[in-house]
LUMMIMI-819446 format. One line per field, with one value per residue: residue number from 1; residue in three letters; x, y, z of N, C-alpha, C in turn. Coordinates in Angstrom, 2 decimals. Atoms other than C-alpha are relative to their C-alpha. Layout:
N
nr c(NUM, ...)
rest c(ALA, ...)
n_x c(X, ...)
n_y c(Y, ...)
n_z c(Z, ...)
ca_x c(X, ...)
ca_y c(Y, ...)
ca_z c(Z, ...)
c_x c(X, ...)
c_y c(Y, ...)
c_z c(Z, ...)
end
This chain:
179
nr c(1, 2, 3, 4, 5, 6, 7, 8, 9, 10, 11, 12, 13, 14, 15, 16, 17, 18, 19, 20, 21, 22, 23, 24, 25, 26, 27, 28, 29, 30, 31, 32, 33, 34, 35, 36, 37, 38, 39, 40, 41, 42, 43, 44, 45, 46, 47, 48, 49, 50, 51, 52, 53, 54, 55, 56, 57, 58, 59, 60, 61, 62, 63, 64, 65, 66, 67, 68, 69, 70, 71, 72, 73, 74, 75, 76, 77, 78, 79, 80, 81, 82, 83, 84, 85, 86, 87, 88, 89, 90, 91, 92, 93, 94, 95, 96, 97, 98, 99, 100, 101, 102, 103, 104, 105, 106, 107, 108, 109, 110, 111, 112, 113, 114, 115, 116, 117, 118, 119, 120, 121, 122, 123, 124, 125, 126, 127, 128, 129, 130, 131, 132, 133, 134, 135, 136, 137, 138, 139, 140, 141, 142, 143, 144, 145, 146, 147, 148, 149, 150, 151, 152, 153, 154, 155, 156, 157, 158, 159, 160, 161, 162, 163, 164, 165, 166, 167, 168, 169, 170, 171, 172, 173, 174, 175, 176, 177, 178, 179)
rest c(UNK, UNK, UNK, UNK, UNK, UNK, UNK, UNK, UNK, UNK, UNK, UNK, UNK, UNK, UNK, UNK, UNK, UNK, UNK, UNK, UNK, UNK, UNK, UNK, UNK, UNK, UNK, UNK, UNK, UNK, UNK, UNK, UNK, UNK, UNK, UNK, UNK, UNK, UNK, UNK, UNK, UNK, UNK, UNK, UNK, UNK, UNK, UNK, UNK, UNK, UNK, UNK, UNK, UNK, UNK, UNK, UNK, UNK, UNK, UNK, UNK, UNK, UNK, UNK, UNK, UNK, UNK, UNK, UNK, UNK, UNK, UNK, UNK, UNK, UNK, UNK, UNK, UNK, UNK, UNK, UNK, UNK, UNK, UNK, UNK, UNK, UNK, UNK, UNK, UNK, UNK, UNK, UNK, UNK, UNK, UNK, UNK, UNK, UNK, UNK, UNK, UNK, UNK, UNK, UNK, UNK, UNK, UNK, UNK, UNK, UNK, UNK, UNK, UNK, UNK, UNK, UNK, UNK, UNK, UNK, UNK, UNK, UNK, UNK, UNK, UNK, UNK, UNK, UNK, UNK, UNK, UNK, UNK, UNK, UNK, UNK, UNK, UNK, UNK, UNK, UNK, UNK, UNK, UNK, UNK, UNK, UNK, UNK, UNK, UNK, UNK, UNK, UNK, UNK, UNK, UNK, UNK, UNK, UNK, UNK, UNK, UNK, UNK, UNK, UNK, UNK, UNK, UNK, UNK, UNK, UNK, UNK, UNK, UNK, UNK, UNK, UNK, UNK, UNK)
n_x c(0.17, 0.02, 0.70, -0.67, 0.93, -0.68, -0.48, 1.05, 1.21, -0.77, 0.88, 1.35, 1.51, -0.24, 0.93, 2.07, 0.48, -0.36, 1.45, 1.57, 0.06, 0.42, 1.24, 0.21, 0.24, 1.27, 0.87, -0.43, 0.85, 1.58, 0.91, 0.10, 1.25, 1.59, 0.36, -0.13, -1.47, 1.19, 1.52, 0.33, 0.83, 0.33, 0.84, -0.35, 0.64, -0.87, 0.52, 1.40, -0.07, -0.12, -1.57, -1.07, 1.50, -0.57, -1.17, 0.29, -0.47, -0.98, -0.31, 1.04, 0.29, -1.49, -0.55, -0.93, -0.69, -1.48, -0.73, 0.05, 0.34, -0.12, 1.25, -0.17, -0.26, -0.85, -0.22, -1.10, -0.70, 0.73, -0.11, -1.02, -0.20, -1.91, -0.85, -0.37, 0.58, 0.20, 0.55, 0.31, 2.14, 1.32, 0.43, 0.06, 0.87, 1.90, -0.04, -0.71, 1.08, 1.30, 0.39, 1.05, 0.22, -0.96, -1.47, -0.38, -1.58, -0.72, -0.63, -1.24, 0.40, -0.10, 1.00, 1.65, 0.63, 0.26, 0.67, 0.17, 1.18, 0.07, 0.67, 0.60, -1.16, -0.74, 1.41, -0.04, -0.13, -1.01, -0.75, 0.24, -1.88, -0.87, -0.46, -0.82, -1.99, -0.95, 0.11, -0.84, -1.15, 0.07, 0.55, -1.51, -1.14, 0.98, 0.28, 0.71, 0.88, 1.07, 0.94, 0.96, 1.09, 0.10, 0.83, -0.44, -0.22, -0.09, -0.35, -0.47, 0.29, -0.42, -1.59, 0.07, 0.29, -0.39, -2.00, -0.25, -0.77, 0.20, -1.80, -0.01, 0.56, -0.53, 0.65, -0.06, 1.41, -0.18, 0.86, 0.68, 1.30, 0.57, 0.90)
n_y c(-1.13, 1.67, -0.17, 0.16, 0.14, -0.23, 1.06, 0.25, 0.15, 1.55, -0.04, -0.40, 0.93, 1.67, -0.42, -0.45, 0.61, 1.08, -0.32, 0.71, 1.31, 0.09, -0.85, 1.48, 2.11, -0.38, -0.28, 0.36, 0.56, -0.36, 0.24, 1.50, 0.50, 0.09, 0.98, 1.21, 0.46, 0.61, 0.15, 1.48, 0.63, 1.52, -0.28, 2.40, 1.10, -0.41, 0.06, -0.45, 1.41, 0.23, 0.53, 0.68, 0.59, 0.29, 1.34, 1.32, 1.24, 0.52, 0.92, 1.33, 1.08, 0.25, 0.63, 1.09, -1.38, -0.18, -1.09, -0.69, -1.82, -1.71, -0.48, -1.33, -0.02, -0.96, 0.69, -0.07, 1.74, 1.36, -0.09, -0.89, -1.36, -0.12, -0.24, -0.72, -0.37, -1.98, -0.61, 1.45, 0.03, 0.26, 0.92, 0.27, -0.53, 0.61, 0.90, -0.88, 0.35, 1.08, 1.03, 0.41, 1.12, 1.50, 0.21, 1.84, -0.21, 1.53, 0.83, -0.93, -1.29, 0.15, -0.63, 1.32, -1.38, -0.05, -0.06, -0.74, 0.57, -0.93, -1.11, -0.66, -1.12, 0.17, -0.15, -1.66, -0.90, 0.27, 1.38, 0.79, -1.08, 1.09, 1.03, 0.51, -0.23, 2.13, 1.30, 0.50, 0.82, 1.62, 0.73, -0.13, 0.31, 1.36, 0.55, -0.61, -0.98, 0.20, -1.29, 0.57, -1.34, 0.31, -0.20, 0.74, 1.57, 0.54, 1.73, -0.26, 0.14, 0.33, -0.81, 1.07, 0.99, -0.31, 0.11, 0.62, 0.44, -0.67, 1.47, 1.45, 0.02, -1.02, -0.90, -2.02, -0.28, -1.07, -0.83, 0.35, 1.23, -0.69, 1.77)
n_z c(-1.06, 0.11, -1.52, -1.56, -0.24, -1.19, -1.81, -0.39, 0.49, 0.74, -0.51, 0.05, 1.88, -0.65, -0.90, 0.58, 1.05, -0.72, -0.54, 1.73, 0.20, -1.88, 0.39, 1.59, -0.87, -1.45, 0.37, 0.38, -0.86, -0.02, 1.23, -0.06, -1.33, 0.72, 0.40, -0.43, 1.21, 0.09, 0.11, 0.61, -0.72, 0.00, 1.24, 0.01, 0.93, 0.64, 0.90, -1.04, -1.66, 1.46, 0.49, -0.34, 0.41, 0.78, -0.33, -1.56, 0.39, 1.09, -0.33, -0.43, 1.39, 0.29, -1.18, 0.20, 0.35, -0.63, 0.25, -1.47, 0.29, -0.20, 0.73, -0.06, 0.67, 1.21, 1.25, 0.83, -1.04, 0.54, 0.62, 0.72, 1.45, 0.20, -1.25, 2.14, 0.56, 0.06, -0.79, -0.49, -1.54, 0.50, -0.33, -1.23, -0.95, 0.65, -0.89, -1.60, -1.83, 0.28, -0.50, 0.27, -0.79, 0.10, 1.87, 0.01, 0.89, 0.41, -0.96, 0.20, -0.08, 1.09, -0.36, 1.30, 0.11, -0.72, -0.16, 0.02, -0.62, 0.84, -0.82, 0.92, 0.51, 1.58, 0.64, 0.63, 0.90, -0.58, -1.20, 0.76, 0.58, -0.97, 0.08, 1.72, -0.16, -1.07, 1.25, 0.89, -0.80, 0.53, 1.73, 0.70, -0.36, 0.06, -0.88, 0.20, -0.96, -0.54, -0.64, -1.21, -1.07, -1.44, 0.75, -2.12, -0.48, 2.11, 0.80, 1.18, -0.33, 0.53, 0.41, -0.32, 0.51, 0.86, -1.34, 0.44, 1.40, 0.07, 0.00, 0.74, 1.92, -0.32, 1.22, -0.76, 0.37, -0.20, 0.14, -0.94, -0.31, -0.67, -0.96)
ca_x c(54.79, 56.18, 53.61, 55.30, 53.96, 55.15, 56.51, 53.44, 50.84, 52.69, 52.12, 48.39, 46.69, 49.40, 47.08, 43.32, 44.22, 45.08, 41.75, 39.34, 41.15, 40.31, 36.69, 35.95, 36.68, 35.18, 32.17, 33.10, 31.96, 29.46, 27.34, 28.62, 27.37, 24.27, 23.65, 24.67, 27.52, 25.21, 21.34, 21.47, 18.47, 18.98, 16.27, 14.67, 14.17, 16.60, 13.60, 9.67, 7.49, 6.38, 9.84, 10.72, 6.82, 8.44, 11.68, 10.37, 9.01, 11.78, 13.53, 11.55, 11.00, 14.61, 15.64, 16.80, 18.90, 22.75, 21.44, 21.55, 19.95, 21.15, 18.36, 19.11, 21.41, 23.48, 23.26, 26.43, 27.80, 25.52, 27.28, 30.14, 31.41, 34.95, 36.84, 37.66, 34.40, 32.90, 31.70, 32.15, 30.26, 27.77, 27.16, 27.60, 26.15, 22.61, 23.46, 25.14, 21.77, 19.94, 19.06, 17.22, 15.35, 16.97, 19.83, 19.51, 22.76, 24.86, 26.91, 30.20, 27.74, 27.44, 24.57, 21.06, 18.58, 17.47, 14.15, 12.39, 8.72, 6.62, 4.31, 1.95, 4.42, 5.54, 2.51, 4.02, 4.69, 8.42, 8.96, 7.72, 11.01, 13.45, 12.52, 12.57, 16.23, 17.23, 14.99, 17.44, 20.48, 20.15, 18.53, 22.16, 24.28, 21.73, 20.69, 17.32, 14.44, 11.67, 8.63, 6.17, 3.67, 3.54, 0.83, -0.03, 1.41, 2.64, 3.38, 6.40, 7.14, 8.00, 10.45, 12.25, 11.77, 13.16, 16.39, 16.62, 16.85, 18.31, 21.96, 21.28, 20.73, 23.60, 21.01, 21.08, 17.45, 17.08, 14.57, 11.78, 8.86, 6.31, 4.10)
ca_y c(50.00, 47.36, 46.57, 47.17, 46.11, 47.65, 45.03, 46.26, 46.18, 42.48, 42.33, 43.18, 40.65, 37.28, 38.32, 39.11, 36.21, 33.59, 35.24, 34.21, 31.13, 30.55, 31.98, 28.74, 26.22, 27.56, 28.32, 24.92, 22.65, 24.48, 23.80, 19.91, 19.64, 21.24, 18.91, 15.76, 13.72, 12.27, 12.91, 9.40, 7.57, 3.14, 2.01, -1.57, -2.89, -1.86, -2.73, -1.63, -3.84, -4.43, -4.91, -7.13, -9.33, -9.98, -10.84, -13.54, -15.12, -14.77, -16.31, -19.05, -19.32, -19.68, -21.87, -24.71, -22.07, -21.44, -17.81, -15.15, -12.23, -8.70, -6.13, -2.19, -2.15, 0.60, 0.50, 2.33, -1.51, -3.44, -1.47, 0.42, 3.68, 3.41, 5.79, 7.16, 7.79, 11.93, 13.35, 10.54, 12.32, 13.10, 10.12, 9.07, 11.46, 9.85, 7.07, 8.45, 7.79, 5.43, 1.66, -0.96, -3.32, -6.72, -7.96, -12.22, -12.74, -15.92, -18.04, -15.70, -12.90, -12.47, -10.27, -12.76, -9.98, -7.34, -7.13, -3.86, -3.97, -1.08, 0.47, 3.08, 5.68, 4.03, 5.43, 9.20, 11.45, 11.33, 7.83, 6.74, 9.00, 7.03, 3.72, 3.88, 5.22, 2.00, -0.17, 1.02, 0.70, -2.84, -3.36, -2.02, -3.82, -7.28, -7.48, -8.04, -5.84, -6.92, -4.54, -6.34, -4.58, -4.93, -7.34, -9.32, -12.70, -13.52, -16.87, -16.48, -19.57, -18.76, -16.25, -19.27, -21.19, -18.30, -18.02, -21.29, -21.67, -18.75, -20.95, -23.86, -21.92, -19.47, -17.16, -12.92, -12.33, -8.68, -5.76, -5.08, -7.20, -5.55, -8.25)
ca_z c(34.48, 36.86, 40.41, 44.01, 47.20, 50.44, 53.32, 55.23, 52.39, 51.16, 55.39, 55.04, 51.45, 53.91, 56.95, 54.44, 53.00, 55.55, 57.51, 54.35, 54.33, 58.67, 57.53, 53.91, 56.54, 59.73, 57.35, 55.70, 58.78, 59.81, 56.80, 57.41, 60.43, 59.59, 56.73, 58.29, 57.04, 54.22, 53.25, 51.70, 53.30, 52.01, 49.40, 50.93, 47.51, 44.31, 42.32, 42.74, 44.46, 39.81, 38.63, 41.16, 40.97, 37.83, 38.79, 41.30, 38.43, 35.15, 37.63, 38.19, 34.70, 34.23, 37.15, 35.25, 33.37, 32.35, 32.00, 34.73, 35.26, 35.50, 36.40, 36.61, 34.21, 32.46, 28.91, 28.69, 30.86, 27.63, 25.00, 23.20, 21.29, 19.96, 21.70, 17.60, 17.09, 15.95, 18.70, 20.86, 24.33, 22.40, 22.30, 25.29, 26.66, 24.83, 26.89, 30.27, 32.69, 30.56, 32.39, 30.91, 33.66, 32.66, 30.64, 30.17, 29.40, 28.55, 31.73, 30.08, 30.69, 27.72, 26.86, 24.92, 25.69, 26.95, 28.71, 28.95, 31.62, 30.34, 32.87, 32.19, 31.95, 28.77, 27.21, 27.71, 24.65, 26.58, 27.86, 23.84, 22.19, 24.83, 24.32, 20.14, 21.01, 23.26, 20.60, 18.10, 20.08, 20.33, 16.86, 16.03, 18.31, 17.33, 20.74, 20.79, 23.03, 24.81, 26.08, 28.58, 29.80, 33.58, 34.31, 38.53, 36.89, 33.13, 30.91, 30.21, 29.44, 25.48, 26.60, 27.52, 25.10, 22.55, 25.14, 24.38, 21.02, 20.47, 22.48, 21.03, 16.92, 17.93, 15.54, 15.83, 16.56, 16.34, 16.99, 19.19, 20.74, 22.34, 24.71)
c_x c(0.12, -0.93, 0.65, -0.54, 1.23, 0.15, -1.32, -1.34, 0.14, -0.86, -1.75, -0.77, 0.80, -0.98, -1.49, 0.24, -0.01, -2.16, -0.87, 0.58, -0.61, -2.15, -0.74, 0.38, -1.38, -1.46, -0.38, -0.81, -0.92, -0.98, 0.17, -0.34, -1.81, -0.29, 0.45, 1.08, -0.58, -1.46, -0.30, -1.10, 0.40, -1.35, -0.57, -0.36, 0.80, -1.05, -1.08, -0.17, -0.68, 0.72, 1.03, -1.69, 0.68, 1.30, 0.02, -0.45, 0.99, 0.71, -0.47, 0.11, 0.84, 1.35, 0.87, 1.16, 1.34, -0.79, -0.09, -0.58, 0.14, -1.90, 1.13, 1.62, 0.31, -0.18, 1.49, 0.77, -0.60, 0.90, 1.71, 0.50, 1.37, -0.26, 0.28, -1.48, -0.23, -0.74, -0.63, -0.96, -0.68, -0.83, 0.19, -0.54, -1.54, -0.05, -0.40, -0.91, -1.12, 0.10, -1.04, -0.64, 0.55, 0.26, -0.10, 1.27, 0.64, 1.06, 1.79, -0.46, 0.19, -1.78, -1.26, -0.28, -0.39, -2.01, -0.83, -2.23, -0.92, -1.29, -0.64, 0.72, 0.78, -0.46, 0.32, 1.30, 2.10, 0.44, -0.41, 1.58, 1.03, -0.37, -0.29, 1.39, 0.33, -0.86, 1.40, 1.23, 0.43, -0.35, 1.03, 1.21, -0.61, 0.39, -1.64, -0.97, -1.18, -0.66, -0.90, -0.64, -0.17, -1.72, 0.01, 1.02, -0.17, 1.05, 1.78, 1.15, 0.72, 1.10, 1.15, 0.30, 1.17, 1.19, 0.46, 0.79, 0.96, 2.12, 0.11, 0.13, 2.32, -0.19, -0.05, -0.99, -0.08, -1.18, -1.27, -1.30, -0.88, -0.82, -1.02)
c_y c(-1.92, 0.40, -0.20, 0.55, 0.44, -0.68, 0.33, -0.57, -1.72, -1.09, -1.19, -1.25, -1.33, 0.44, -0.55, -1.70, -1.20, -0.11, -0.46, -1.26, -0.90, -0.61, -1.61, -0.45, 0.12, -0.31, -1.79, -2.27, 0.25, -0.55, -1.74, -0.09, 0.34, -0.66, -1.14, 0.10, -0.22, -0.39, -0.73, -0.92, -1.82, -0.52, -1.65, -0.49, 1.47, -0.01, 0.76, -1.22, -0.74, -0.30, -1.62, -1.36, -1.28, -0.69, -1.26, -0.26, -0.30, -0.72, -1.21, -0.72, -0.64, -0.07, -0.86, -0.06, 0.09, 1.52, 1.17, 0.81, 0.95, 1.04, 1.77, -0.02, 1.07, -0.04, 0.39, -0.80, -0.83, 0.34, 1.39, 1.76, 0.24, 1.26, 1.54, 0.66, 1.70, 0.35, -1.34, 0.22, 0.18, -0.71, -0.98, 0.04, -0.19, -0.99, -0.07, -0.92, -1.03, -1.14, -0.49, -0.90, -0.90, 0.19, -1.44, -0.11, -2.14, -0.55, 1.04, 1.27, 0.79, 0.62, -0.77, 1.63, 1.02, 0.06, 1.62, -0.19, 1.12, 0.29, 1.00, 1.53, 0.08, 0.63, 1.98, 0.23, -0.10, -1.02, -0.17, 0.30, -0.83, -1.23, -0.29, -0.16, -1.25, -0.82, -0.09, -0.57, -1.43, -0.44, 0.20, -0.52, -1.65, -0.52, 0.41, 0.22, -0.75, 0.60, -1.40, 0.78, -0.62, -0.86, -0.95, -1.31, -0.01, -1.75, 0.31, -1.30, 0.45, 0.84, -0.91, -0.39, 0.67, 0.85, -0.52, -0.41, 1.35, 0.06, -0.36, 0.76, 1.23, 1.67, 1.90, -0.17, 1.52, 1.20, 0.20, -0.41, 0.69, -1.38, 1.40)
c_z c(1.37, 2.26, 0.77, 1.70, 0.62, 1.21, -0.01, -1.27, -0.15, 1.79, -0.07, -1.28, 0.74, 1.10, -0.51, -0.55, 1.37, 0.91, -0.85, 0.06, 1.71, -0.34, -1.38, 1.21, 0.45, -1.06, -0.75, 0.28, 0.53, -1.13, -0.15, 0.46, 0.26, -0.51, 0.03, -1.35, -1.82, -0.25, -0.67, 1.00, -0.98, -1.23, 0.41, -1.59, -0.96, -1.92, 0.72, -0.04, -2.17, -0.46, 1.27, 0.09, -1.57, -0.21, 0.25, -1.13, -1.21, 0.84, 0.58, -0.78, -0.08, 0.78, -0.60, -1.44, -0.28, 0.14, 1.78, -0.96, 0.88, 0.41, 0.28, -0.87, -1.03, -1.07, -0.24, 0.37, -1.70, -1.32, -0.64, -0.15, 0.07, 0.34, -1.24, -0.80, -0.34, 0.64, 1.15, 1.36, -0.19, 0.34, 1.02, 0.73, 0.38, 1.09, 1.37, 0.92, -0.63, 0.40, -0.96, 0.85, 0.19, -1.05, 0.67, -0.42, 0.62, 1.38, -0.38, 0.31, -0.67, -0.46, -1.15, 0.13, 1.06, 0.02, 0.74, 1.38, -0.19, 0.97, -1.29, -0.45, -1.13, -0.85, -0.60, -1.08, 0.37, -0.27, -1.87, -0.56, 0.64, -0.49, -1.75, -0.08, 0.30, -0.64, -1.48, 0.33, -0.06, -1.02, -0.48, 0.01, -0.27, 1.43, 0.89, 1.89, 0.23, 0.73, 0.51, 1.13, 1.50, 0.23, 1.78, -0.19, -1.21, -0.19, -1.01, -0.54, -2.51, -0.26, 0.16, -0.70, -1.39, 0.29, -0.52, -0.71, -0.70, 0.28, -0.85, -1.42, 0.09, -1.23, 0.97, 0.13, 0.21, 0.40, 1.22, -0.21, 1.25, 0.09, 0.91)
end
């Protein structure tokens, strides 16, 4: 059975589609004007106060070295998943929106150490589970991860000396260190 439209019905459908298109475009313009172009507002800083205080002290402790400090780095920017991995997308989704607080790199930007600044939220059950997962990721790729409790000041001499030792000896230390 073949369905045929009369000329009048064809014209009616074309006019209707045209009117719906105009309505859609008009509503879209009105909605955009009502919401504004974008609802975003720039942050005062990309770091929280605690993170910034730690960053300042970490930067000061590493001033005479070639180490580079990166902040709020996505885990997927540090590790990769081979494309032929089974369930590639599922593994990617597990790390996709996760980041670490600080990443210490050598002058070629090779990751040397991950630092997580642990505030009281790291004691919550979901966060403990997340930290364990992240620790396991970095252990699996031989990048040490250091957990440092939020304090008003830090003695980071041990961190500097362990980083220098790591570079000088080419050692591969891994695992999580809770400080």
